[in-house]
C-alpha positions in Angstrom: -0.9 16.9 -40.3 0.3 14.9 -37.3 -0.5 17.9 -35.0 -4.0 18.1 -36.5 -4.6 14.3 -36.0 -3.4 14.5 -32.4 -5.5 17.6 -31.6 -8.7 16.1 -33.0 -8.0 12.5 -32.3 -11.0 11.9 -30.1 -13.4 13.5 -32.7 -11.8 11.4 -35.5 -12.2 8.2 -33.4 -15.8 9.2 -32.7 -16.7 9.3 -36.4 -14.7 6.1 -37.1 -16.6 4.3 -34.3 -19.9 5.7 -35.7 -19.0 4.6 -39.2 -18.1 1.1 -38.0 -21.5 0.8 -36.3 -23.2 2.0 -39.5 -21.3 -0.5 -41.5 -22.3 -3.3 -39.1 -25.9 -2.1 -39.3 -26.1 -2.1 -43.2 -23.9 -5.2 -43.7 -25.9 -7.3 -41.2 -29.2 -6.0 -42.6 -28.2 -7.1 -46.1 -26.8 -10.5 -44.9 -29.9 -11.3 -42.8 -32.4 -10.2 -45.4 -30.9 -11.0 -48.8 -28.6 -13.9 -47.9 -30.6 -15.7 -45.1 -34.0 -14.6 -46.3 -35.2 -13.3 -42.9 -38.2 -11.0 -42.9 -36.8 -7.4 -43.2 -38.5 -6.1 -40.0 -36.8 -8.8 -37.9 -33.5 -8.2 -39.8 -33.8 -4.5 -39.1 -34.2 -5.1 -35.4 -31.3 -7.5 -35.1 -29.0 -5.3 -37.2 -30.0 -2.3 -35.1 -29.3 -4.2 -31.9 -25.9 -5.4 -33.1 -24.9 -1.9 -34.4 -26.1 -0.4 -31.1 -23.7 -2.5 -29.0 -20.8 -2.1 -31.4 -21.3 1.7 -31.3 -21.6 1.7 -27.5 -18.5 -0.4 -26.7 -16.3 1.4 -29.3 -17.3 4.8 -28.0 -16.9 3.9 -24.4 -13.6 1.9 -24.4 -11.9 3.3 -27.5 -13.2 6.9 -28.3 -13.7 8.2 -24.7 -11.3 5.7 -23.0 -13.7 5.0 -20.1 -12.6 1.7 -18.4 -15.1 1.9 -15.5 -17.4 -1.1 -15.6 -19.2 -0.4 -12.4 -21.8 1.8 -14.1 -21.9 0.2 -17.5 -25.6 -0.8 -17.3 -26.6 2.7 -16.4 -24.5 4.0 -19.3 -26.1 1.5 -21.7 -29.6 2.6 -20.6 -28.7 6.3 -21.1 -27.1 5.5 -24.5 -30.2 3.7 -25.7 -32.4 6.6 -24.5 -30.2 9.0 -26.5 -30.4 6.7 -29.6 -34.3 6.7 -29.4 -34.4 10.4 -28.9 -32.1 10.8 -31.9 -34.4 8.6 -33.9 -37.3 10.9 -33.2 -35.2 14.0 -33.7 -34.0 12.7 -37.1 -37.6 12.3 -38.2 -38.5 15.8 -37.0 -35.5 17.4 -38.6 -36.2 15.6 -41.9 -39.8 16.9 -41.9 -38.7 20.5 -41.2 -35.9 20.5 -43.8 -37.8 18.7 -46.6 -41.4 19.9 -46.1 -40.6 23.2 -44.5 -37.5 24.4 -46.3 -38.0 22.3 -49.5 -34.4 20.9 -49.2 -33.6 17.8 -51.3 -34.2 14.8 -49.0 -30.6 13.4 -49.3 -29.1 16.7 -48.5 -31.6 17.1 -45.6 -30.6 13.7 -44.3 -26.9 14.7 -44.5 -27.6 17.9 -42.5 -29.8 16.2 -39.9 -27.2 13.4 -39.4 -24.5 16.1 -38.9 -26.5 17.9 -36.3 -27.4 14.7 -34.5 -23.7 13.5 -34.6 -22.6 16.8 -33.1 -25.3 16.7 -30.4 -24.5 13.1 -29.6 -20.7 13.7 -29.3 -21.2 16.3 -26.6 -23.7 14.1 -24.7 -21.3 11.1 -24.9 -18.3 13.2 -23.8 -19.8 15.3 -21.1 -22.7 13.1 -19.8 -22.5 9.4 -20.5 -18.7 8.8 -20.6 -17.7 11.7 -18.4 -15.6 9.9 -15.8 -16.8 12.1 -12.9 -20.5 11.7 -13.8 -20.0 8.0 -14.6 -18.8 7.3 -11.1 -15.1 8.2 -10.9 -14.3 9.6 -7.5 -12.2 12.7 -7.2 -8.9 11.6 -5.7 -8.2 13.5 -2.4 -5.0 15.4 -1.8 -2.9 13.4 0.6 -0.3 14.6 3.1 2.0 11.9 4.4 3.3 12.8 7.9 6.1 10.7 9.1 9.3 10.7 11.2 11.4 8.8 8.7 11.8 8.9 4.9 14.6 8.2 2.5 17.5 8.9 2.5 16.8 7.4 6.0 17.7 3.8 5.7 15.5 0.8 6.6 12.4 -0.9 5.3 9.7 1.4 6.8 11.3 4.5 5.3 11.7 2.8 1.9 8.1 1.5 2.0 6.7 5.1 2.5 8.6 6.4 -0.5 7.2 3.5 -2.6 3.7 4.3 -1.2 3.9 8.0 -2.1 5.1 7.0 -5.6 2.3 4.4 -6.1 -0.4 6.8 -4.9 0.8 9.5 -7.3 0.7 7.1 -10.2 -3.0 6.4 -9.3 -3.8 10.1 -9.6 -3.5 11.2 -6.0 -1.8 14.5 -5.2 0.8 13.5 -2.6 3.1 15.6 -0.4 5.2 14.3 2.5 6.6 15.9 5.6 9.4 14.2 7.6 12.3 14.7 10.0 15.6 14.5 8.2 19.3 15.2 8.6 19.1 18.1 6.1 16.3 20.2 4.6 15.6 20.0 0.9 13.0 21.5 -1.5 10.4 19.5 -3.4 7.3 17.5 -2.7 9.0 16.1 0.5 9.3 18.7 3.2 12.2 17.9 5.6 12.5 19.3 9.1 16.1 19.1 10.2 17.0 16.9 13.1 20.1 19.1 13.8 18.4 21.3 16.3 17.0 21.0 19.8 13.8 19.1 20.4 11.6 22.1 21.1 12.7 23.9 18.0 12.4 20.7 15.9 8.9 20.0 17.1 7.7 23.6 16.7 8.9 23.8 13.1 7.4 20.4 12.2 4.0 21.3 13.7 4.0 24.7 12.0 4.9 23.2 8.6 2.4 20.4 9.1 -0.3 23.0 9.8 0.5 24.9 6.6 0.6 21.9 4.4 -2.5 20.4 5.9 -4.5 23.5 4.7 -3.8 22.3 1.1 -4.5 18.6 1.9 -7.8 16.7 2.1 -6.6 14.0 4.4 -3.4 13.2 6.4 -1.8 9.8 6.4 0.2 9.4 9.6 2.7 6.7 10.4 3.2 6.7 14.1 1.8 7.6 17.5 4.8 9.6 18.7 5.1 13.4 18.0 3.8 13.1 14.5 0.6 11.4 15.4 0.0 13.8 18.3 0.4 16.8 15.9 -2.2 15.3 13.5 -4.5 14.8 16.5 -4.1 18.5 17.5 -4.7 19.7 13.9 -7.9 17.7 13.7 -9.1 19.0 17.0 -8.4 22.6 15.9 -9.5 22.4 12.2 -11.5 19.1 11.8 -8.9 17.8 9.3 -9.2 14.1 8.8 -6.3 11.7 9.4 -5.6 8.0 9.0 -3.0 6.5 11.2 -0.8 3.5 10.5 -0.6 1.4 13.7 2.6 -0.7 13.7 3.7 -0.3 17.3 2.4 0.9 20.7 4.6 4.0 21.4 3.5 4.1 25.1 4.5 0.5 25.8 7.8 0.9 23.8 8.8 4.0 25.6 8.0 2.6 29.0 9.7 -0.8 28.3 12.7 0.9 26.6 13.3 3.1 29.7 13.1 0.1 32.0 10.0 1.3 33.8 7.9 -1.8 33.1 8.4 -5.5 32.4 4.7 -6.3 31.6 3.7 -7.9 28.4 2.1 -5.5 25.9 -1.5 -6.7 26.2 -1.3 -6.8 30.0 0.1 -3.2 29.9 -3.1 -1.9 28.5 -5.2 -2.8 31.6 -2.7 -2.2 34.4 -2.7 1.1 36.3 0.8 2.7 36.5 2.2 6.0 37.8 1.2 9.3 36.3 4.2 9.4 34.0 3.2 6.1 32.2 -0.5 6.9 32.3 0.1 10.2 30.5 1.9 8.2 27.7 -1.0 5.8 27.5 -3.6 8.5 27.5 -1.9 10.5 24.7 -1.5 7.4 22.6 -5.1 6.5 23.1 -6.3 9.9 22.0 -4.3 9.7 18.8 -5.7 6.3 17.9 -9.3 6.8 19.0 -9.7 10.2 17.4 -8.3 9.0 14.0 -10.8 8.7 11.2 -9.3 5.3 10.3 -6.6 3.1 11.8 -4.5 0.8 9.6 -3.3 -2.1 11.6 -0.3 -4.0 10.1 -1.5 -7.3 11.4 -4.5 -9.0 13.1 -2.6 -8.8 16.4 -2.3 -5.0 16.0 -6.0 -4.8 15.2 -6.7 -6.7 18.4 -4.4 -4.4 20.3 -6.1 -1.3 18.9 -9.5 -2.6 20.0 -8.1 -3.2 23.6 -6.9 0.4 23.6 -10.3 1.6 22.7 -10.6 2.0 19.0 -13.9 1.1 17.5 -13.8 -2.0 15.3 -15.4 -0.4 12.3 -12.5 2.1 12.2 -9.8 -0.6 11.9 -8.5 -2.0 8.6 -5.8 -4.6 8.5 -3.2 -4.0 5.7 -0.2 -6.2 5.9 3.3 -5.1 5.0 4.9 -6.3 1.7 8.4 -6.5 0.4 7.9 -7.4 -3.3 8.4 -3.7 -4.3 12.1 -4.0 -3.7 14.5 -4.9 -6.5 15.2 -8.5 -7.0 17.1 -10.1 -4.1 20.8 -11.0 -4.6 21.5 -14.6 -5.6 21.7 -16.8 -2.5 25.2 -17.9 -1.5 26.3 -20.7 0.8 28.5 -19.2 3.5 31.8 -20.7 4.4 30.9 -20.6 8.1 27.4 -21.1 9.7 26.0 -17.6 9.9 23.1 -16.3 11.9 21.7 -12.9 11.1 19.3 -10.5 13.0 17.9 -7.2 11.6 16.0 -4.7 13.7 16.2 -2.2 16.5 18.5 -3.0 19.4 16.0 -2.7 22.2 15.4 -4.9 25.3 12.3 -6.8 24.0 14.1 -7.9 20.9 16.2 -10.4 23.0 19.5 -9.9 21.1 21.5 -10.4 24.3 20.1 -14.0 24.6 21.1 -14.7 21.0 24.7 -13.6 21.8 24.7 -16.0 24.8 23.5 -18.7 22.4 26.4 -18.0 20.1 28.7 -18.4 23.0 27.3 -21.9 23.7 27.3 -22.9 20.0 30.9 -21.8 19.6 32.0 -24.7 21.8 31.2 -27.1 18.9 31.1 -24.6 16.0 34.2 -22.3 16.6 33.7 -20.5 13.3 30.0 -19.6 13.8 29.1 -16.0 12.9 26.3 -13.8 14.2 25.6 -10.7 12.1 23.6 -7.9 13.8 22.0 -5.3 11.6 20.6 -2.2 13.2 21.2 0.2 16.1 19.5 1.3 19.2 19.8 2.0 22.9 21.1 -1.5 23.7 24.0 -1.3 21.2 26.8 -0.4 23.7 25.6 -3.0 26.2 25.4 -5.7 23.5 28.9 -4.9 22.2 30.3 -5.1 25.7 28.5 -8.5 26.3 30.0 -9.9 23.1 33.5 -8.7 24.0 33.2 -10.2 27.6 32.2 -13.5 26.1 35.2 -13.5 23.8 33.1 -13.3 20.7 34.8 -10.3 19.0 35.4 -12.3 15.9 32.1 -14.1 15.9 29.6 -11.3 16.5 29.6 -8.6 13.9 27.7 -5.3 14.5 26.8 -3.8 11.2 24.9 -0.9 12.5 22.2 0.7 10.3 22.8 -0.2 6.7 21.0 0.5 3.4 18.2 -1.9 2.5 20.2 -3.2 -0.4 23.1 -4.0 1.8 20.9 -5.9 4.3 19.6 -8.0 1.4 23.2 -8.9 0.5 23.9 -9.9 4.1 20.8 -12.1 4.1 21.9 -13.7 0.8 25.1 -14.9 2.4 23.7 -16.1 5.7 22.4 -19.4 6.9 19.5 -18.6 9.3 17.6 -15.5 10.3 16.9 -15.3 14.0 14.3 -13.2 15.8 14.0 -13.7 19.6 11.4 -11.0 20.3 8.8 -10.6 23.0 6.6 -8.3 20.9 6.2 -7.8 17.1 3.4 -6.1 15.2 4.3 -7.7 12.0 7.9 -8.9 11.4 9.0 -6.9 8.3 12.5 -8.4 8.7 11.1 -11.9 8.6 9.4 -11.2 5.3 12.6 -9.8 3.9 14.5 -12.9 5.1 12.0 -15.2 3.5 12.2 -13.2 0.3 16.0 -13.8 0.4 15.4 -17.6 0.8 16.6 -17.6 4.4 15.1 -20.2 6.8 13.8 -18.5 9.9 13.6 -19.1 13.7 11.3 -16.8 15.6 9.3 -16.6 18.8 5.6 -17.8 18.9 4.1 -14.4 19.7 2.0 -11.6 18.2 2.5 -10.9 14.5 5.2 -13.6 14.1 2.4 -16.2 14.2 0.8 -14.5 11.2 3.9 -15.2 9.1 5.9 -18.1 10.6 4.3 -21.6 10.8 6.3 -24.0 13.0 7.9 -26.8 11.1 6.4 -25.5 7.8 8.3 -22.4 6.8 10.4 -22.0 9.9 10.9 -22.9 13.6 9.3 -21.3 16.7 11.3 -21.1 19.9 10.1 -19.5 23.2 11.3 -16.0 24.0 14.6 -15.9 25.9 14.7 -19.7 26.5 18.4 -20.3 25.8 18.3 -24.1 25.7 15.3 -24.2 23.3 17.1 -21.7 21.0 20.3 -23.7 20.9 18.3 -26.9 20.0 16.4 -25.1 17.3 19.6 -23.5 15.8 21.4 -26.8 15.8 18.5 -28.6 14.3 18.5 -26.3 11.3 22.3 -26.2 11.0 22.5 -30.0 10.9 19.7 -30.5 8.4 20.2 -28.9 4.9 17.0 -30.6 3.7 15.0 -28.8 6.4 16.7 -25.5 5.4 15.7 -26.0 1.8 12.1 -26.9 2.8 11.8 -23.7 4.9 13.4 -21.6 2.2 11.0 -22.9 -0.5 7.9 -22.6 1.8 9.0 -19.1 2.9 9.0 -17.9 -0.7 5.5 -19.2 -1.0 4.5 -17.5 2.2 5.6 -14.0 1.1 3.6 -14.4 -2.1 0.6 -13.6 0.2 2.0 -10.3 1.1 1.6 -8.3 -2.1 2.6 -4.7 -2.6 -0.3 -4.3 -5.1 -2.7 -5.2 -2.3 -1.1 -2.7 0.1 -1.6 0.1 -2.5 -5.1 -1.0 -3.5 -6.4 -1.2 0.1 -4.6 2.0 1.2 -6.0 4.0 -1.8 -9.5 2.6 -1.3 -9.3 3.5 2.4 -8.2 7.0 1.7 -11.0 7.6 -0.8 -13.6 6.1 1.6 -12.4 8.2 4.5 -12.4 11.3 2.4 -16.0 10.7 1.3 -17.4 9.9 4.7 -19.2 12.6 6.6 
């Protein structure tokens, strides 16, 4: 019996909804005519109208489970047209059955009603409340192409896994390709990093090519090798791709190698040697040829336009951190504790922070500076801390799991970010989420998160004296710490994961539908 009910549930609901509408029609007709004394023709019209809307809304939202309200007026009009046609059809069938076949009129009405009910069911199911014909857009098949993905640690990798999961729940078919320490089967294709660069790149490109044939659109996360591969595949096959623009690979490679010292926006318009210009040209191709560019901040949108991307291609979608599990409970550390999380590269200014700790130690011998992350500057920074006699004060944590970084935040006093360039400070969002007061530099994406004296302090890049003043100001004022902590939590409420998913899915659908 239960199997029968499950199998024919929609048909059963269809007749229940129809019966409810009929009951409303007859009940209201009786009430208006016999109880209120309204002329029966007016009562008939009012009862018909009420029954019509009851029938429509029950069939739409209950029987056929069609939640789309964007085409509801079109559906109402079609539903009314069907009702009027059925009225005429009922009269015609009654005439044929009674006068033509001499069938008893009550039996004839029963047969006519059955035929009309069956005809209406199929029209409702396959025309009016058919989700595709009612306006539902077919979800494209998405291939996420990235260089990092869990079990890689860090916020960007974790965010991509959350995005793939969220898109899948919305009905997208999602596959992912990434570099990894080990290969593994499944919806995530992993190209092992344990091989030489040429072999690694060749295998990634070949696998990306094969997977792209079964995808409608590529979602690409960087402008290094992965972005260039997407560009090549589009050039060869016309396959569309969306690129997430969180950092300028050309500037980062040149600055990281020590080839330049120019600020990132100046870098775009300065002519360099052929080596750097090739980096800039490749990065520009990847961005300009993308079908859509997701900028992680208004600053990155501005930078994309400077590089040459047309404004109509750019959509700003901020990062979010509220998809992580709840933050650990905040603890007051025994010693004043500064914390930094991010890559150890020259423009992050970690060496100046170590110098600040050396100065602060004169009056705060127990001060601690926790450094989360790794990078090309790690050996140099460790040597600097050792030479300054800070072996017990400066703790290098290396790359840690996201959960562990949250625990370190929870037992720290201040988050510090002395950077000369930031697309959008994901680490600052995480710090605010943990209730940490923040000191950062007044540049780029930082200014879209940190408001001086409101939810944190701003100190000029690499200005040692200013940073020492700012750190002391916060360490000496617990009321100010609490103010920044409270306001920081209010700030991150603006960076919602639900909006990231909503805007990203809408952009994917729009890009897929554009010619």
